[in-house]
C-alpha positions as CSV (number, residue, x, y, z in Angstrom):
1,M,-34.9,-10.4,-1.7
2,N,-33.8,-7.1,-3.0
3,K,-32.7,-6.0,0.6
4,F,-30.6,-9.2,0.8
5,V,-28.9,-8.4,-2.7
6,V,-28.0,-4.9,-1.3
7,A,-26.8,-6.2,2.0
8,A,-24.8,-8.8,0.2
9,A,-23.2,-6.5,-2.3
10,F,-22.4,-4.0,0.4
11,A,-20.7,-6.7,2.8
12,S,-18.6,-8.1,-0.2
13,T,-17.5,-4.6,-1.2
14,F,-16.7,-3.7,2.6
15,A,-14.8,-7.0,2.8
16,L,-12.5,-6.3,-0.1
17,A,-11.9,-2.7,1.0
18,A,-11.2,-3.6,4.7
19,P,-7.3,-4.1,4.3
20,A,-7.1,-0.6,2.9
21,F,-8.4,0.5,6.3
22,A,-6.1,-1.4,8.4
23,D,-3.0,0.8,8.8
24,T,0.3,-0.1,10.0
25,N,3.3,1.7,11.0
26,V,6.6,1.9,9.1
27,F,9.3,3.3,11.1
28,D,6.8,5.2,13.4
29,S,5.0,6.6,10.3
30,S,1.6,5.7,9.1
31,A,2.2,3.2,6.0
32,T,-0.5,5.0,4.2
33,Y,1.4,8.2,4.3
34,V,4.7,6.5,3.4
35,A,3.1,4.9,0.4
36,Q,1.7,8.3,-0.7
37,D,5.3,9.9,-0.4
38,I,6.7,7.2,-2.4
39,A,4.0,7.3,-5.0
40,A,4.7,11.2,-5.3
41,Q,8.0,10.1,-6.7
42,G,6.3,8.4,-9.7
43,Y,6.0,4.9,-8.5
44,N,2.6,2.9,-8.4
45,V,2.7,1.7,-4.9
46,L,0.7,-1.4,-3.9
47,S,2.1,-1.6,-0.3
48,V,5.0,-0.7,1.8
49,E,6.5,-2.2,4.9
50,Q,9.4,-2.1,7.3
51,W,12.3,-4.5,6.4
52,G,15.3,-4.4,8.3
53,D,16.5,-0.9,8.1
54,L,14.9,-0.1,5.0
55,V,11.4,0.6,3.7
56,V,10.2,-1.8,1.0
57,A,7.6,-1.0,-1.5
58,T,5.8,-3.3,-3.7
59,V,5.4,-1.3,-7.0
60,K,3.7,-2.3,-10.4
61,D,5.5,-0.9,-13.5
62,D,3.8,0.0,-16.8
63,A,4.1,-3.6,-18.0
64,G,2.1,-4.7,-14.8
65,H,4.9,-6.6,-13.4
66,L,5.5,-6.4,-9.7
67,T,8.8,-5.6,-8.2
68,F,10.2,-4.6,-4.9
69,K,11.8,-1.1,-4.5
70,Y,13.9,-0.3,-1.4
71,F,14.0,3.1,0.2
72,N,16.1,4.9,3.0
73,P,13.4,5.3,5.9
74,D,14.6,8.8,6.9
75,T,14.6,10.2,3.4
76,L,12.7,7.8,1.2
77,T,15.2,7.8,-1.5
78,L,15.7,5.0,-3.5
79,V,18.4,2.7,-2.3
80,R,18.3,-0.2,-4.6
């Protein structure tokens, strides 16, 4: 019984963390690295994706609100 509980706990933990392991590209760069570069600017980045000719980051502010921030894909500077 104890082995089953440990296996189930491990499986559920891995299932929740699995999306973090799946990496996509954003303008030929790793989404993980793009998110890290934007986070280094002071944003709490939850995800990034390519949207048209911009990088869109989903960020959480200090109050817990989610917003979209749009960045230039070459410089990762805030566009709007």
